[in-house]
ChimeraX commands (.cxc) that place a marker at each C-alpha (Angstrom):
marker #1 position 78.58,115.62,127.65 radius 0.5
marker #1 position 78.39,113.02,130.42 radius 0.5
marker #1 position 76.72,112.86,133.85 radius 0.5
marker #1 position 78.16,111.57,137.11 radius 0.5
marker #1 position 78.36,107.80,136.99 radius 0.5
marker #1 position 76.00,105.75,139.13 radius 0.5
marker #1 position 78.00,104.80,142.19 radius 0.5
marker #1 position 76.40,101.35,142.48 radius 0.5
marker #1 position 77.95,100.27,139.15 radius 0.5
marker #1 position 80.28,103.10,138.31 radius 0.5
marker #1 position 82.66,101.19,136.01 radius 0.5
marker #1 position 79.92,99.77,133.76 radius 0.5
marker #1 position 78.02,103.05,133.74 radius 0.5
marker #1 position 81.07,104.90,132.34 radius 0.5
marker #1 position 81.43,102.29,129.60 radius 0.5
marker #1 position 77.71,102.46,128.79 radius 0.5
marker #1 position 77.58,106.26,128.62 radius 0.5
marker #1 position 80.56,106.63,126.32 radius 0.5
marker #1 position 79.47,103.72,124.15 radius 0.5
marker #1 position 75.98,105.16,123.73 radius 0.5
marker #1 position 77.40,108.58,122.81 radius 0.5
marker #1 position 79.51,106.93,120.11 radius 0.5
marker #1 position 76.70,104.76,118.75 radius 0.5
marker #1 position 74.11,107.55,118.62 radius 0.5
marker #1 position 76.53,109.87,116.84 radius 0.5
marker #1 position 76.94,112.41,119.63 radius 0.5
marker #1 position 80.67,111.89,119.20 radius 0.5
marker #1 position 82.02,110.75,115.85 radius 0.5
marker #1 position 84.92,108.83,114.38 radius 0.5
marker #1 position 88.11,110.90,114.70 radius 0.5
marker #1 position 86.80,112.97,117.64 radius 0.5
marker #1 position 88.81,113.00,120.86 radius 0.5
marker #1 position 87.18,112.36,124.21 radius 0.5
marker #1 position 87.75,115.10,126.80 radius 0.5
marker #1 position 91.04,114.93,128.69 radius 0.5
marker #1 position 91.31,112.44,131.54 radius 0.5
marker #1 position 91.03,115.18,134.17 radius 0.5
marker #1 position 87.78,116.47,132.63 radius 0.5
marker #1 position 86.34,112.96,132.34 radius 0.5
marker #1 position 87.13,112.29,136.00 radius 0.5
marker #1 position 85.18,115.41,136.94 radius 0.5
marker #1 position 82.26,114.61,134.64 radius 0.5
marker #1 position 81.91,111.04,135.91 radius 0.5
marker #1 position 83.01,111.90,139.48 radius 0.5
marker #1 position 85.21,108.85,139.60 radius 0.5
marker #1 position 88.80,107.85,140.26 radius 0.5
marker #1 position 91.58,107.75,137.69 radius 0.5
marker #1 position 91.89,103.96,138.07 radius 0.5
marker #1 position 88.18,103.31,137.41 radius 0.5
marker #1 position 88.16,105.67,134.44 radius 0.5
marker #1 position 91.23,104.09,132.87 radius 0.5
marker #1 position 89.78,100.60,133.26 radius 0.5
marker #1 position 86.56,101.73,131.54 radius 0.5
marker #1 position 88.57,103.24,128.68 radius 0.5
marker #1 position 90.53,99.98,128.29 radius 0.5
marker #1 position 87.25,98.09,127.89 radius 0.5
marker #1 position 86.09,100.54,125.21 radius 0.5
marker #1 position 89.42,100.11,123.45 radius 0.5
marker #1 position 89.04,96.31,123.52 radius 0.5
marker #1 position 85.59,96.73,121.97 radius 0.5
marker #1 position 87.22,98.66,119.12 radius 0.5
marker #1 position 85.28,101.85,119.90 radius 0.5
marker #1 position 88.23,104.03,120.89 radius 0.5
marker #1 position 91.99,104.13,120.41 radius 0.5
marker #1 position 94.25,105.29,123.23 radius 0.5
marker #1 position 97.02,107.55,121.92 radius 0.5
marker #1 position 100.01,108.21,124.19 radius 0.5
marker #1 position 102.34,111.19,124.41 radius 0.5
marker #1 position 101.86,114.87,123.66 radius 0.5
marker #1 position 98.48,115.45,122.04 radius 0.5
marker #1 position 97.39,111.97,123.03 radius 0.5
marker #1 position 94.12,110.83,124.55 radius 0.5
marker #1 position 91.14,108.66,123.62 radius 0.5
marker #1 position 90.15,108.93,119.95 radius 0.5
marker #1 position 86.85,107.58,118.61 radius 0.5
marker #1 position 87.28,104.83,116.01 radius 0.5
marker #1 position 85.12,103.73,113.08 radius 0.5
marker #1 position 83.07,100.61,113.85 radius 0.5
marker #1 position 85.26,97.59,113.23 radius 0.5
marker #1 position 83.31,94.66,111.78 radius 0.5
marker #1 position 86.35,92.40,111.97 radius 0.5
marker #1 position 86.49,92.87,115.73 radius 0.5
marker #1 position 82.79,92.07,116.01 radius 0.5
marker #1 position 83.41,88.93,113.97 radius 0.5
marker #1 position 86.24,87.92,116.29 radius 0.5
marker #1 position 83.87,88.10,119.26 radius 0.5
marker #1 position 81.46,85.78,117.49 radius 0.5
marker #1 position 84.33,83.47,116.54 radius 0.5
marker #1 position 85.20,83.09,120.21 radius 0.5
marker #1 position 81.62,82.04,120.97 radius 0.5
marker #1 position 81.88,79.13,118.54 radius 0.5
marker #1 position 85.48,78.22,119.35 radius 0.5
marker #1 position 84.67,77.98,123.04 radius 0.5
marker #1 position 82.00,75.41,122.08 radius 0.5
marker #1 position 79.23,77.45,123.70 radius 0.5
marker #1 position 77.19,76.82,120.54 radius 0.5
marker #1 position 75.93,73.27,120.13 radius 0.5
marker #1 position 75.85,71.49,116.79 radius 0.5
marker #1 position 72.05,71.49,116.80 radius 0.5
marker #1 position 71.91,75.22,117.53 radius 0.5
marker #1 position 74.34,75.97,114.73 radius 0.5
marker #1 position 72.38,73.88,112.20 radius 0.5
marker #1 position 69.09,75.44,113.31 radius 0.5
marker #1 position 70.57,78.92,112.85 radius 0.5
marker #1 position 72.07,78.10,109.46 radius 0.5
marker #1 position 68.89,76.52,108.14 radius 0.5
marker #1 position 66.87,79.66,108.76 radius 0.5
marker #1 position 69.45,82.32,107.94 radius 0.5
marker #1 position 71.03,80.71,104.89 radius 0.5
marker #1 position 67.59,79.89,103.54 radius 0.5
marker #1 position 66.78,83.60,103.62 radius 0.5
marker #1 position 70.18,84.53,102.19 radius 0.5
marker #1 position 69.79,82.22,99.21 radius 0.5
marker #1 position 66.30,83.57,98.55 radius 0.5
marker #1 position 67.76,87.09,98.48 radius 0.5
marker #1 position 70.51,85.88,96.16 radius 0.5
marker #1 position 67.88,84.57,93.76 radius 0.5
marker #1 position 66.30,88.02,93.74 radius 0.5
marker #1 position 69.50,90.07,93.47 radius 0.5
marker #1 position 72.03,88.00,91.52 radius 0.5
marker #1 position 73.55,89.57,88.40 radius 0.5
marker #1 position 74.95,87.72,85.41 radius 0.5
marker #1 position 78.43,88.29,86.83 radius 0.5
marker #1 position 77.33,86.74,90.14 radius 0.5
marker #1 position 75.94,83.66,88.40 radius 0.5
marker #1 position 79.13,83.18,86.41 radius 0.5
marker #1 position 81.14,83.39,89.63 radius 0.5
marker #1 position 78.96,80.72,91.26 radius 0.5
marker #1 position 79.34,78.44,88.24 radius 0.5
marker #1 position 83.13,78.77,88.35 radius 0.5
marker #1 position 83.09,77.84,92.03 radius 0.5
marker #1 position 80.85,74.86,91.24 radius 0.5
marker #1 position 83.42,73.61,88.72 radius 0.5
marker #1 position 86.07,73.81,91.40 radius 0.5
marker #1 position 83.86,71.92,93.88 radius 0.5
marker #1 position 83.03,69.21,91.35 radius 0.5
marker #1 position 86.70,68.67,90.48 radius 0.5
marker #1 position 87.52,67.96,94.13 radius 0.5
marker #1 position 84.35,65.94,94.85 radius 0.5
marker #1 position 85.12,63.56,91.97 radius 0.5
marker #1 position 88.52,62.80,93.48 radius 0.5
marker #1 position 86.97,61.57,96.71 radius 0.5
marker #1 position 88.05,61.73,100.32 radius 0.5
marker #1 position 91.66,62.66,99.58 radius 0.5
marker #1 position 90.32,66.01,98.33 radius 0.5
marker #1 position 88.02,66.57,101.29 radius 0.5
marker #1 position 89.73,69.75,102.49 radius 0.5
marker #1 position 89.94,71.52,99.11 radius 0.5
marker #1 position 86.32,70.54,98.47 radius 0.5
marker #1 position 85.26,72.08,101.78 radius 0.5
marker #1 position 87.16,75.24,100.86 radius 0.5
marker #1 position 85.24,75.43,97.57 radius 0.5
marker #1 position 81.99,74.73,99.45 radius 0.5
marker #1 position 82.79,77.60,101.81 radius 0.5
marker #1 position 83.46,79.95,98.89 radius 0.5
marker #1 position 80.05,79.12,97.38 radius 0.5
marker #1 position 78.19,79.78,100.63 radius 0.5
marker #1 position 80.04,83.06,101.16 radius 0.5
marker #1 position 79.48,84.09,97.53 radius 0.5
marker #1 position 75.74,83.61,98.04 radius 0.5
marker #1 position 75.96,85.80,101.15 radius 0.5
marker #1 position 77.79,88.47,99.16 radius 0.5
marker #1 position 75.08,88.38,96.50 radius 0.5
marker #1 position 72.47,89.13,99.19 radius 0.5
marker #1 position 74.15,92.59,99.45 radius 0.5
marker #1 position 73.33,92.57,103.18 radius 0.5
marker #1 position 76.43,93.35,105.29 radius 0.5
marker #1 position 74.97,91.71,108.41 radius 0.5
marker #1 position 74.40,88.40,106.65 radius 0.5
marker #1 position 77.84,88.64,105.06 radius 0.5
marker #1 position 79.58,89.23,108.39 radius 0.5
marker #1 position 77.68,86.55,110.31 radius 0.5
marker #1 position 78.05,83.87,107.66 radius 0.5
marker #1 position 81.73,84.63,107.20 radius 0.5
marker #1 position 82.19,84.00,110.91 radius 0.5
marker #1 position 80.16,80.77,110.77 radius 0.5
marker #1 position 81.93,79.32,107.74 radius 0.5
marker #1 position 85.37,80.28,109.05 radius 0.5
marker #1 position 84.73,78.07,112.07 radius 0.5
marker #1 position 82.34,75.36,110.97 radius 0.5
marker #1 position 85.19,73.05,109.96 radius 0.5
marker #1 position 85.58,72.32,113.69 radius 0.5
marker #1 position 82.25,70.51,113.55 radius 0.5
marker #1 position 83.03,68.85,110.22 radius 0.5
marker #1 position 86.35,67.53,111.54 radius 0.5
marker #1 position 84.62,65.99,114.55 radius 0.5
marker #1 position 81.33,64.76,113.11 radius 0.5
marker #1 position 81.36,64.64,109.31 radius 0.5
marker #1 position 83.47,61.98,107.59 radius 0.5
marker #1 position 83.38,62.87,103.89 radius 0.5
marker #1 position 84.15,60.31,101.22 radius 0.5
marker #1 position 83.29,60.50,97.54 radius 0.5
marker #1 position 79.60,59.67,98.03 radius 0.5
marker #1 position 79.06,62.46,100.56 radius 0.5
marker #1 position 81.18,64.92,98.57 radius 0.5
marker #1 position 79.20,64.28,95.40 radius 0.5
marker #1 position 75.92,64.54,97.31 radius 0.5
marker #1 position 77.06,67.87,98.71 radius 0.5
marker #1 position 78.10,69.05,95.25 radius 0.5
marker #1 position 74.74,68.07,93.71 radius 0.5
marker #1 position 72.94,70.03,96.42 radius 0.5
marker #1 position 75.03,73.11,95.65 radius 0.5
marker #1 position 74.48,72.69,91.92 radius 0.5
marker #1 position 70.71,72.59,92.45 radius 0.5
marker #1 position 70.81,75.70,94.64 radius 0.5
marker #1 position 72.82,77.67,92.06 radius 0.5
marker #1 position 70.46,76.55,89.27 radius 0.5
marker #1 position 67.45,77.78,91.26 radius 0.5
marker #1 position 69.21,81.09,91.98 radius 0.5
marker #1 position 69.95,81.51,88.28 radius 0.5
marker #1 position 66.26,80.96,87.49 radius 0.5
marker #1 position 65.39,83.55,90.18 radius 0.5
marker #1 position 63.18,81.00,91.91 radius 0.5
marker #1 position 63.28,82.33,95.48 radius 0.5
marker #1 position 61.05,79.66,96.99 radius 0.5
marker #1 position 62.93,76.75,95.47 radius 0.5
marker #1 position 66.32,78.29,96.27 radius 0.5
marker #1 position 65.35,78.63,99.91 radius 0.5
marker #1 position 63.87,75.14,100.13 radius 0.5
marker #1 position 66.93,73.51,98.56 radius 0.5
marker #1 position 69.34,75.41,100.82 radius 0.5
marker #1 position 67.39,74.47,103.93 radius 0.5
marker #1 position 67.11,70.79,103.02 radius 0.5
marker #1 position 70.84,70.71,102.23 radius 0.5
marker #1 position 71.80,72.14,105.62 radius 0.5
marker #1 position 69.26,69.95,107.42 radius 0.5
marker #1 position 70.51,66.76,105.76 radius 0.5
marker #1 position 74.18,67.30,106.56 radius 0.5
marker #1 position 73.24,68.50,110.04 radius 0.5
marker #1 position 71.43,65.19,110.57 radius 0.5
marker #1 position 74.52,63.29,109.35 radius 0.5
marker #1 position 76.63,65.07,111.97 radius 0.5
marker #1 position 74.10,64.48,114.75 radius 0.5
marker #1 position 74.11,60.74,113.96 radius 0.5
marker #1 position 77.89,60.64,113.97 radius 0.5
marker #1 position 77.94,62.56,117.25 radius 0.5
marker #1 position 75.60,60.07,118.91 radius 0.5
marker #1 position 77.58,57.09,117.59 radius 0.5
marker #1 position 80.76,58.57,119.02 radius 0.5
marker #1 position 79.15,58.48,122.49 radius 0.5
marker #1 position 78.46,54.75,122.30 radius 0.5
marker link #1:1,2 radius 0.2
marker link #1:2,3 radius 0.2
marker link #1:3,4 radius 0.2
marker link #1:4,5 radius 0.2
marker link #1:5,6 radius 0.2
marker link #1:6,7 radius 0.2
marker link #1:7,8 radius 0.2
marker link #1:8,9 radius 0.2
marker link #1:9,10 radius 0.2
marker link #1:10,11 radius 0.2
marker link #1:11,12 radius 0.2
marker link #1:12,13 radius 0.2
marker link #1:13,14 radius 0.2
marker link #1:14,15 radius 0.2
marker link #1:15,16 radius 0.2
marker link #1:16,17 radius 0.2
marker link #1:17,18 radius 0.2
marker link #1:18,19 radius 0.2
marker link #1:19,20 radius 0.2
marker link #1:20,21 radius 0.2
marker link #1:21,22 radius 0.2
marker link #1:22,23 radius 0.2
marker link #1:23,24 radius 0.2
marker link #1:24,25 radius 0.2
marker link #1:25,26 radius 0.2
marker link #1:26,27 radius 0.2
marker link #1:27,28 radius 0.2
marker link #1:28,29 radius 0.2
marker link #1:29,30 radius 0.2
marker link #1:30,31 radius 0.2
marker link #1:31,32 radius 0.2
marker link #1:32,33 radius 0.2
marker link #1:33,34 radius 0.2
marker link #1:34,35 radius 0.2
marker link #1:35,36 radius 0.2
marker link #1:36,37 radius 0.2
marker link #1:37,38 radius 0.2
marker link #1:38,39 radius 0.2
marker link #1:39,40 radius 0.2
marker link #1:40,41 radius 0.2
marker link #1:41,42 radius 0.2
marker link #1:42,43 radius 0.2
marker link #1:43,44 radius 0.2
marker link #1:44,45 radius 0.2
marker link #1:45,46 radius 0.2
marker link #1:46,47 radius 0.2
marker link #1:47,48 radius 0.2
marker link #1:48,49 radius 0.2
marker link #1:49,50 radius 0.2
marker link #1:50,51 radius 0.2
marker link #1:51,52 radius 0.2
marker link #1:52,53 radius 0.2
marker link #1:53,54 radius 0.2
marker link #1:54,55 radius 0.2
marker link #1:55,56 radius 0.2
marker link #1:56,57 radius 0.2
marker link #1:57,58 radius 0.2
marker link #1:58,59 radius 0.2
marker link #1:59,60 radius 0.2
marker link #1:60,61 radius 0.2
marker link #1:61,62 radius 0.2
marker link #1:62,63 radius 0.2
marker link #1:63,64 radius 0.2
marker link #1:64,65 radius 0.2
marker link #1:65,66 radius 0.2
marker link #1:66,67 radius 0.2
marker link #1:67,68 radius 0.2
marker link #1:68,69 radius 0.2
marker link #1:69,70 radius 0.2
marker link #1:70,71 radius 0.2
marker link #1:71,72 radius 0.2
marker link #1:72,73 radius 0.2
marker link #1:73,74 radius 0.2
marker link #1:74,75 radius 0.2
marker link #1:75,76 radius 0.2
marker link #1:76,77 radius 0.2
marker link #1:77,78 radius 0.2
marker link #1:78,79 radius 0.2
marker link #1:79,80 radius 0.2
marker link #1:80,81 radius 0.2
marker link #1:81,82 radius 0.2
marker link #1:82,83 radius 0.2
marker link #1:83,84 radius 0.2
marker link #1:84,85 radius 0.2
marker link #1:85,86 radius 0.2
marker link #1:86,87 radius 0.2
marker link #1:87,88 radius 0.2
marker link #1:88,89 radius 0.2
marker link #1:89,90 radius 0.2
marker link #1:90,91 radius 0.2
marker link #1:91,92 radius 0.2
marker link #1:92,93 radius 0.2
marker link #1:93,94 radius 0.2
marker link #1:94,95 radius 0.2
marker link #1:95,96 radius 0.2
marker link #1:96,97 radius 0.2
marker link #1:97,98 radius 0.2
marker link #1:98,99 radius 0.2
marker link #1:99,100 radius 0.2
marker link #1:100,101 radius 0.2
marker link #1:101,102 radius 0.2
marker link #1:102,103 radius 0.2
marker link #1:103,104 radius 0.2
marker link #1:104,105 radius 0.2
marker link #1:105,106 radius 0.2
marker link #1:106,107 radius 0.2
marker link #1:107,108 radius 0.2
marker link #1:108,109 radius 0.2
marker link #1:109,110 radius 0.2
marker link #1:110,111 radius 0.2
marker link #1:111,112 radius 0.2
marker link #1:112,113 radius 0.2
marker link #1:113,114 radius 0.2
marker link #1:114,115 radius 0.2
marker link #1:115,116 radius 0.2
marker link #1:116,117 radius 0.2
marker link #1:117,118 radius 0.2
marker link #1:118,119 radius 0.2
marker link #1:119,120 radius 0.2
marker link #1:120,121 radius 0.2
marker link #1:121,122 radius 0.2
marker link #1:122,123 radius 0.2
marker link #1:123,124 radius 0.2
marker link #1:124,125 radius 0.2
marker link #1:125,126 radius 0.2
marker link #1:126,127 radius 0.2
marker link #1:127,128 radius 0.2
marker link #1:128,129 radius 0.2
marker link #1:129,130 radius 0.2
marker link #1:130,131 radius 0.2
marker link #1:131,132 radius 0.2
marker link #1:132,133 radius 0.2
marker link #1:133,134 radius 0.2
marker link #1:134,135 radius 0.2
marker link #1:135,136 radius 0.2
marker link #1:136,137 radius 0.2
marker link #1:137,138 radius 0.2
marker link #1:138,139 radius 0.2
marker link #1:139,140 radius 0.2
marker link #1:140,141 radius 0.2
marker link #1:141,142 radius 0.2
marker link #1:142,143 radius 0.2
marker link #1:143,144 radius 0.2
marker link #1:144,145 radius 0.2
marker link #1:145,146 radius 0.2
marker link #1:146,147 radius 0.2
marker link #1:147,148 radius 0.2
marker link #1:148,149 radius 0.2
marker link #1:149,150 radius 0.2
marker link #1:150,151 radius 0.2
marker link #1:151,152 radius 0.2
marker link #1:152,153 radius 0.2
marker link #1:153,154 radius 0.2
marker link #1:154,155 radius 0.2
marker link #1:155,156 radius 0.2
marker link #1:156,157 radius 0.2
marker link #1:157,158 radius 0.2
marker link #1:158,159 radius 0.2
marker link #1:159,160 radius 0.2
marker link #1:160,161 radius 0.2
marker link #1:161,162 radius 0.2
marker link #1:162,163 radius 0.2
marker link #1:163,164 radius 0.2
marker link #1:164,165 radius 0.2
marker link #1:165,166 radius 0.2
marker link #1:166,167 radius 0.2
marker link #1:167,168 radius 0.2
marker link #1:168,169 radius 0.2
marker link #1:169,170 radius 0.2
marker link #1:170,171 radius 0.2
marker link #1:171,172 radius 0.2
marker link #1:172,173 radius 0.2
marker link #1:173,174 radius 0.2
marker link #1:174,175 radius 0.2
marker link #1:175,176 radius 0.2
marker link #1:176,177 radius 0.2
marker link #1:177,178 radius 0.2
marker link #1:178,179 radius 0.2
marker link #1:179,180 radius 0.2
marker link #1:180,181 radius 0.2
marker link #1:181,182 radius 0.2
marker link #1:182,183 radius 0.2
marker link #1:183,184 radius 0.2
marker link #1:184,185 radius 0.2
marker link #1:185,186 radius 0.2
marker link #1:186,187 radius 0.2
marker link #1:187,188 radius 0.2
marker link #1:188,189 radius 0.2
marker link #1:189,190 radius 0.2
marker link #1:190,191 radius 0.2
marker link #1:191,192 radius 0.2
marker link #1:192,193 radius 0.2
marker link #1:193,194 radius 0.2
marker link #1:194,195 radius 0.2
marker link #1:195,196 radius 0.2
marker link #1:196,197 radius 0.2
marker link #1:197,198 radius 0.2
marker link #1:198,199 radius 0.2
marker link #1:199,200 radius 0.2
marker link #1:200,201 radius 0.2
marker link #1:201,202 radius 0.2
marker link #1:202,203 radius 0.2
marker link #1:203,204 radius 0.2
marker link #1:204,205 radius 0.2
marker link #1:205,206 radius 0.2
marker link #1:206,207 radius 0.2
marker link #1:207,208 radius 0.2
marker link #1:208,209 radius 0.2
marker link #1:209,210 radius 0.2
marker link #1:210,211 radius 0.2
marker link #1:211,212 radius 0.2
marker link #1:212,213 radius 0.2
marker link #1:213,214 radius 0.2
marker link #1:214,215 radius 0.2
marker link #1:215,216 radius 0.2
marker link #1:216,217 radius 0.2
marker link #1:217,218 radius 0.2
marker link #1:218,219 radius 0.2
marker link #1:219,220 radius 0.2
marker link #1:220,221 radius 0.2
marker link #1:221,222 radius 0.2
marker link #1:222,223 radius 0.2
marker link #1:223,224 radius 0.2
marker link #1:224,225 radius 0.2
marker link #1:225,226 radius 0.2
marker link #1:226,227 radius 0.2
marker link #1:227,228 radius 0.2
marker link #1:228,229 radius 0.2
marker link #1:229,230 radius 0.2
marker link #1:230,231 radius 0.2
marker link #1:231,232 radius 0.2
marker link #1:232,233 radius 0.2
marker link #1:233,234 radius 0.2
marker link #1:234,235 radius 0.2
marker link #1:235,236 radius 0.2
marker link #1:236,237 radius 0.2
marker link #1:237,238 radius 0.2
marker link #1:238,239 radius 0.2
marker link #1:239,240 radius 0.2
marker link #1:240,241 radius 0.2
view
């Protein structure tokens, strides 16, 4: 199943070989890896190096180490939540700048909204309209309802991702919107004027999606993200002065 690991980078080579076998389907969810003694012989490595490689694979969510009689390394189903956590860490560690995040959102969410305009059902549109009502209720109450408004805003963006029916977009945008409040808290003071402006943008996007106007939906989503991104950049620069 496996070849002797390259001695120049033996630890990483073990991880890479097992990971590739899992991802290409050579070994499947629920299968057990060979016993530790057999793996040591296959990779021609020490017990310590092998165990460290297996721990890395376990941290990646690719295997589960079972102890005791009948134990060993069992292959797991791909865990999207664990992938999302890795992306969360990237944002939380502030390795992603505000400008990079806005640039990413403008392109990706523009495409997502265009797909939503193409794929939305009547049930989807009704759901979006209910969320808009919730957003409007909080926007009209001004800055004291900033947090509940942002929660409604998040639900609308994630609902549009769900309507795209694309699991990659859904996963990535869930990660982004679960963490974007960190940027809002630092760079986006929201009073009634900004909340209502945000709401009107969302209302226009939903209306374009309902009309199945892909081009307009995309354009409105991109201008919305660009505008509020610019607001945050201005606030960020003012904070430096």
